[in-house]
N, C-alpha and C positions, 0 to 999 in steps of 0.2 A: 346885433352889431356890437354891443358893448362886450359881450363874451368873446367875439372874434378879435376885438381890439386888445383885450386882456391877454389872449393867447399870443398875439403878435408882439406884445410888449415882452413877454417871457422869451419868445424865440429871438427877438432882436438883441438880447443880451449875450447871445452865443459869440464868444471871441473868435477872431479870424474867420468870420463868416464866409469870406471870399475864397477860402481854401476848401470849402465843402463841395468838391466837384461832384460827389454822388447826388447832391441835392438837385442838380439839373436833370440827371437821369431819372430820379424819382418823380420830378414834376412832369416830365414827358410821359412816364408810365401812367401817372394819375390822369393826365389829360386823355390818353387813349382809353383808360379804364372808364372814365365818365362817359365818353362817347359810346363805348361798347355797351355800357349799362343802359343808356338811353335807347340805343338801337335794339337791344335785346328785349326791353320792356315793350317797345312799340310792336315788334314782331310777335311777341307773345300775346299782346292784346288783340291784334288782328287775327292771329291763328286760332285764338280761343273762341272765335265766332261771336264776340260781343258786337252789338250794333255801334259802329263808329262812322263818322263822316270824314272821308278822305277825298280831297280834290287836288288836282295839279295846280290850281290857282290859289291855294291856301284857305283861309277861313271863309265861311259862307256869308255873302253879303245879305243883310236883312235879318240874320239870325244872331251872329256874334258881333258884327260891326256893321256900320252903315257903309255905303259905297264911297263916300268922300273920305271917311276915316280910314278905310282900307288903302285908298290911294295915298293919303298922307303918310301912313305907316310904311308903305312901300318906298316912298321917297326917303324916309328916315333910314330904312334898312340899307338903301344905297349909300348913304353917308357912313354908316357903320362899316360897310365893306370897303369903302374908300379909305377909311382910317386904317384898316388892317393892311391895305395895299401899300401904304407908305413905308412898309418894311423894305421895299425894293431899294429905296435910297440908302437905308442903313447897310444893306448887303453890299452895295457898290462901294460905300465908304470903307467897310471892313476889308474888301478885296484890294482897294487902293492903298491901304495902309498895312497890308499884310507883312511886308518886309520891315516895317518899323515897329512891330508889336513889342519886342523886347525893350528897345530904348524908351518907347512911350510908357510902357508899364513901369519901368524903373523911375521915370520922371514923375508919374502919378503917385507912386508909393512914396517918393521923396517929398512931394508937395503936401501929401495928406498925412504925413507923419507928424502929428501934433506934439508928441513928447520932445522931438528934436527942435521944434520951433519955440516951445516954452519949457525948457528943461528945468526951470526953477519953480514951476507951478505944481504944487503937490496935488491940487485938484485934478490935474490932467495926468500926471505921471505916476502917482502912488497907486499901488495895487493892494487891496485889502483881502486877506485870505478868509474865506468863509467855508466852514465845514458843512457840507450837505450830505445827509444820510443817503446811502446807496449810490452816491456819486463820487464823493471824495472832497478834495479841496478845490473850491472855485475862487478864482482871483477876480474880485469885483473892482472895477474902475469907476469912480464916481462920475467922471466926465462922460464915459460911454453910457452909464445908466441914465443920466439926466438928458443927454442929447438924443439918444435913440428913443427914450420914452416920450420926450416932448414931440419928436417927429411923428411917432405913431398916434399920439393923442390928437395932434393938430389934423392929421390926415383923416382919422376916424370921425372927428367932430365935423370936418368939412363934408365928409360923405353923408353924415346924418342930417346936416342942415340942407344939403342939396341932393335929395333922393333921386331926382330925374337924371340919372347918369347917362342913359342911352341917348338922350336928346343932346347933351353936351358933347358926347362922343361923336355923334353924327355931324354936329356942327363943326367940330374941330377937323374931322375927316374931310368934310366938304371944303373947308377953307385951305387945307394943306394939299389935297390930292392934285388938283390941276396945276398950280404953280410949281410945286416941288417935284412931282412925279411925271408930269407931262410937258408943260410949257418950256421950262428951262432946259431939260434934256434935249427936247426937239430943237430948240433954238440953238443950243450949243453944237448939236450935230450938223445943223444946216451951215452954221458959221465955220465949223472946222473942216467940213468937206467941200465948202464953196459950191453948194448946190445951186444950179441955175434957177432963177426965179421962173415960176410957172412951169417947171419941168414936171414929169410924171411923179417922181418921188417927192418933190417939194410940195406939189398939190395935195397928195394923199397925206403927207405929214401934217399939213395945215388943216385938212379935213379932220384928221384924228384929234388934233389939238382943240379945234372948235367943238367937236362932238363931246370931248371930255369936259370942256368948260360948261357945256349945257348940262351934263351929268352932275357936275359940282353945284351948279345953281339949283337944280332940282333937289338935290340932297340937302342943300342949305335951306331951301324953302320948307321942306318936310321937317327938318330939325327945329327951325324957328317956330313952326306951327305947333310942334310937340311941346316946346318950351312954354308957349303961350297957354296951351291947354293945361299944362301941369301947374303953371302959376295961378290959374283960376281956383284950383282946389289945394293950393300949397299950404302946408302947415309944417313948421320946423319940427324936426325929430319925429316925424311920422312917415311911415311907409306909404308910397303911392299905390293905390289899388288899381 
């Protein structure tokens, strides 16, 4: 984790990081590569004739986990999926503001331009030329160095102090899934279209909303149970086994 944080500190010093459009393409290619490697290794292991246990229901109860533990992990997995599903609200927001992208981007650039806000601060505005072998001259800004390094350090320390990331992720997903992704959109649709109460569409929308609420409660229960179990063996700066 410390090695990863050190690499992130170095990468965070890249100036004009938001202009590296090829980075998003590289990240997408790497994601597909990871999935392809995992799929290929799985196929190779099964095709090689090695004795492996594969079931449609996941890990075997009584061998790898107990029955109750498997159920709790399933609930937690639902929370993780719900967290990822929250992207739908981001997509709608992007589409709604599509025509305002250029003005918004100019406003953000203007508000985040620290040298214009503090033109007399040498700590923020001054660029120090550093000659790097095989690269050339790199202009080092002390404010960028301190701020980005501090951000990476705080994030890395928080990740090492709280190693049970999946439990937190599932809990956040369970808490945000139903109200933001299901309840509010359905209620706004009902109010906008003036759906008659107890009509066919109104009834099924309400059923969908209540069903998703139950899913969120189940996911929250699984995540809370995972947090409780993790806290029983929790030791700071140690990986959970």
